[in-house]
N, C-alpha and C positions, 0 to 999 in steps of 0.2 A: 564978965564977958561970957556970952553963950557960945558953946561949941556947936558948930554946924556940921551935922553928919548927913551925908546924902541918904535919901530914902532907898530902901532895898526894893528893888522892882520884882514883881511876881511874874513878869513876861519872860518867856524863853527866847533867847536870840537864835534865829535860824542860821544854820551853817550850810553853805553850798558845797555839794560833792562833785568834784570834777574827775571824770574817768580818764585815766592815763593809759594810752596804748603803748605797749612795749614792743618794739621791733625785734623780729627774730635775729639771731646772730647770723651774719653772712657766712655762706659756706665757702670754704677755701677751694679755689679752682685747682683741679688736679692737673698736673703737668702732662701735655700730650706726648705720646711716645714719638720718637723720631720716625719720619716717613721712610718706608721701605722702597727705595728707588728701584731696586732689582725686580721686585714684584710688580711695580707700576709699569716698567718697560716690558716686562713679560706679558702683561695683560694687553698693552697697546699693540704689541706685535701679533698677539693671538687674534685680535679683532681686525687688524689691518691686512692680514695676509689673505683674507678671503676676497676682497675687491681686487687685489693684485693677481690672485689666482684666476678670477673671472676675466680680467683683462687679458691675461695670457692665453686663456682658453679661447676667448673671442678672436684674438689676433691669429691664432692657429687656424680657427675655422674660416676666417676671411682668406687666409693664404690658400687653404685647401679648396675653398669655393672658386677663387680666381683661377687656380690651376685646373680644376675640373671644368670650369666654364671654357677656358682656352682649349682644353682637350676636346670638349664636345663641339665647339664652334669650328675647329679645324678637322673634325672627323669627316671622313668621306660619306658616312651614313646620312649626314644632314646637308647634302649638297643638291642643288636643283637638278632634277632629272626630267620633269614634265612642266610645260608651260601651256595651260589650258586657257583658251580665249573664247569668251561668249560674246558674240557681236550680233548686229542687226542687219548685216548684209552689205551696206554701202562701203564701209571701210573693211577691207579684207583682213584675214587673220595674220598674214605675213606682215602687213603694214603695222598692225598693233604690236606684234612681237618686236619688230625693228625699232619702233618708237620707244618701247618700254626699256630697252637696253639690258633686259634680263637674258642671261645666257646660261646654258646648262653647265654645271660644275661650280657655280657660285655658292657660297655658304648661305644657307637659309637664314641664319641669324644676322647676317650683314646686309640684308636687303633693306633699302629705305623705301617703304611702300608709298609714302607721300610724294617722294621725288619721282617714283615710277609713274604715278598718276598724273603729276604735273607735265611730265614729258609727253605722255600719250595725248593729253588734252590740247597740245599744240596743234593737232589736226583740227581744222575749223568745223568739220562735220561732227566732231565728238562733243557731246554736251556734258557728260560726266563719266567717271571711271571708278570702279571698285576693285582694289587689289587685295588679295587674301593669300596668306601662307597656309598651306595644308601640310602639316608634318607627316612623314619626314622629308618628302622630296618633291612637292608639287606647289606651283604658284598658279593661282586662278585670277584671270583678268576679265571683268565684266564691263562691257562698254555700252553706254546709252548714246544714241545718235540723235542729232537734230533732224526734224522732218519739216521741210519747207511747206508753208501754208500760203505765202504771198510773196510778192516782189515789191521792194521799196525803190522808187525812182528818186535818187538823191544825188544828182550829179552822175553817179554810177548806179548800176542796178545791184541790189543786195537781196539775198534770201532772208525771209523773216519766218521765224517759228510761230507756232500757234499761240504761245504765250506772249508774243510781241518782241521776242529777242531777235535782234539783227545779228546774224552769225557769220555770214561770209559774202563776198562779192561774187557775182556770176562770172563764169569763165566760158570761153568759147566751147560750144557744143552742149552746154547744160540746158535743162528743160526750162521753158519760159511760159508754159501754160498754167499760170497762176494769176489770181487777181492782182492788179497793179494798184499800188498805193502811192499817192502823191501829196504834196502840200506841206511836208515837214521841212523846216529850215535848219540849217547847220547849227545855229546858235541855240535853238530849242533842244536839239538832240544832245548837244554837249552840256548845256546847263541843267537840263531837266531830264536826266536819263530815265528815271523810273516813271515819270509822267509820260514821256514819249513811249515807253514800252507799253503802258496801259492804253494809250490812244491807239497804238498799232494793234494791240490785242482786240480792242473794241471794233476796229475796222474789219478784222478777220472774222469776228462773230457776225458782223453784218453781211459779209460775203457768204458765210455759211447759211445765213437765213435766205439768201437769194438763190441758192443752188437748187432747191426743190420747187421754185416758182415756175409757172408756165407763161403767163402773159408778160411778166417783167422779171428777168433773171440775169445771171452773169453774162450771158451771150448778148444782151442788149446794152451792156456797159462798156465803156472804154477804160474807166478808172474809178477808184474811190478816192476823192480828195478829202484831206483831213484839215479842218480848221480848229485849232486848239480852243478858240473862243466860241465859235458858232456851232461846231459839230461836224458831222460827216455830210458830204455831198456826193451823190451818185451821178456821174457824168455819162449821159446817154451816148451810145456809139453813133447814132444818127443825129446830127445837129449839135452835139456837144452841149446839151441842155443840162444845167445842174438841177438835181432833185434833192432838195434840202430835207434831211431826215433827223437832224439833231444827234443826241448822244445815246438815246435809249428808246424803249418801246418800239422796236423795229417791226415786230410781227403785225400788230394792228395797223400801223401806218402803211405797210406794204399791202395789206389786204385792201385798204381803201384805195390805194393807187391802182391796183389790178382791176378794180371794178370799172374804172373809167379809162384805163390806159389804151385800150383799143380805139377809143374815140379820139384821143389827143395825139396818138402816135403819128398820124398823118399830118399833124399840124406842128410838129416839133421844129420845123424850119422857121416858124414865125413865133416860137415860144421863147420867152426870156428866161423864165425859171419855173419850177414846180415846187411848192412848199407843202410839206406833209406835217408840219409842226402844230398846226391849228387842230383843235379837238374836233373829231367827227366831220372833217371836211378836207378837200384838196384844193389848194389855191393854185391856179394856172395863170401866170402873168405873161401876156403876149407882148411881143416887142413892137411898139408903135412905129419905129423907124423902118423895120423890115416890112411891116404891113403896108405902110405908105409907099415904100419903094415898089412893092409888088403891084399895088394899085396903079401906080404911075406907068408901070410897064404894060399893064393890061389896058 
């Protein structure tokens, strides 16, 4: 029997090297020292005392301010001694002072300037009021008055300012030598106040355009009728003939009318209307009924 022996190998067997990481030893946590509560509260008090101190100082200042304010307001040095009124002549100084309610001896600090102005504006002739305190002892009141530019016939007669503001009804004895405006209805005035004001202001501008005319001026008119849709109509004093002039371009239209007015003035009794709204011409519409009636008479 043969013995079997394994052959010796010449190959070298490779050995794998594995690197091992060694963790460092954990450090032992040191025990925290006990909290010093006395030091903590001492610090808290140190930082909190400043806001408290500031609040205390502020409270003292407020009390001192109120006391000083009360002393100044009640001081005789700041009491009304002069009431100066700047007016435009129609509303006299004594009336303005009476309406204001300001009296000598009142504290300058206790005057309600807005309330004073509101009381003065109750007078219908007064358009606006400026009230000013001039320390130490003077109150100045500046009054702006309405100036009538026309009269609106609307059931009653009312004064109208140049900007179209209707500001007061006429009273017995007041002047009536102003252009007369008609045609506005109550519903238009109440519903469209701003539009009504603009229409009245336009009628006043038209009246101003007529003031310097020679052949056709305010003396030849009875009224200016306002039609919110069609424009203005100048009603002639003789015959009551409407002269339709629209809403604008008054000057060139009046120039065209004056060129022929001398010719048509004698025929106003048979004229139905005059229209100036067509460009470069004047349309004169005769009344056929009146013409036929005159022919039959003759």
